N, C-alpha and C positions, 0 to 999 in steps of 0.2 A: 295085677294078680292078687296083691295083698289088699286092695280095696275091695276086691270081690270077695275074698275070703272073711274080710271084717264083716262085710255087709250079709253074707250068708250065716255067720255065726251069730249076729245080732237078730236076724229074722227067725232062726231056728230056735231062739231062746224065748221068743214071744209066745206066750200062752194066754189066751183069754181067760178071764177070771169068770167065776160063776156069777150069774145074774139072780139076784134075790128080788122076788115078788113080795111087797110088804104091804100090810094093812094097818088101820089103826088098831091098838090093842084091845079097844072094846068090842070089835068085830070078831066073833067067834066062828063065822063061816070057815068050812073047809073047801077049798078051790081047786080044781084040777085044771089041766092047761086048756082045755076047751072053755070053761067058763071065764078064765082070766082073758083068753083071746076075745071072747063075746063082750066082756066088760070093756076091753080097751079099744074095740071096734064098733061101740055104740050100738050093738045088737042085743045087749042086756042093759037096763038103765037102773038097776037096782040089785042090792044082794039078796039073798034068800030070805034074810030077816026083815026085808021091805025098806032097809036104808038106801036112800038114793046114792048112786055111786059117784064119786068124784075123783077119776083118774088123773094122775100126774105122771109126766114122762120126762126124760132128759132130752136136752136138746139135740135135733138133728146133728150128724156127724160125730157123735159120742160114740166110743168103740161099745160102751155098754147097751146104748139105742141100738146099734146094728145087731149085736148079739141077741138082744130081746126081739127085735122084728124078726130076725131069721128063725130063732128057736121057738118062739111063742107063737108069733101072728103069721109065720111063714110067708112074710112079704118082704120085698127089698124097698129100699127107701123111695125110689121112683113109683113103685106100686102104691106105697102108701100115700104118696103125694097125691097121685090120681085118684085113689079111695076118697080121701078126704076132700078133695076139691070138688068131686061130685056130690058127695052128701051136704058140703058148705052151700054149693051152688043151689041145691034143690031145698035147702031148708031143713034137711033131715038130721043134722048132727054138726057137731063141732069136734074137732081133735082134743085129744087130752091136753091140758095146760102143760106147756114145755117150760122146764126150770134149767138152770145151768149148771147145777151141781148135786152130787149125791145127798150132801146136807140139806140143800134146800127141798129136795123131794122128801126126805126123812122128816123134816119139820112139818111140810105141808100134810104129809099123811097123818103124822102124829096129833095134828091139830085140827084134823076133820073126821068126824065118826065114819063117814062114807068114804074116807080116802083109801086110795090104792096106788101103788107106784112100783117102781124097779129101780135098783140101784146095784152098784157092785157089792156082791156078798161080803167083802171085807169092810164095807162102810157101816153096815147095820149095827144099830145099838137098841138098848132096851125100852127105847120110847116108841117102838113098832114092833108088829109081829110078822114074822116070816110065814107065807103060806106055802111058797113053793121056791125051788131052786132049780135054775136050768144052766 
């Protein structure tokens, strides 16, 4: 019984942090959820200012990735795997570059004028601009 109570109290205390969608600070575009989804699903290849998009993601299995996939892309990990497998097989697209940490995503986005990525909102620094939080 004690183990069950401990597990229940640990699980009830877990809350997902907000996911921040970030872009390079030189990018002045305002982005809504639909636009962000289109950019990450290879349905739009450039920002409205004409800059070619360079999406960066966190590695699969990361809690922030799961939150982003569900809240923004409205897809599960297995749905995304099937989606990208089809695009890669047909030569119509490549998935966003997967990086292993928030710091790597922030660095990649900060260093690329077309960069867009998502991280835990608590990890954001002033080297990038937050365009949305989910």
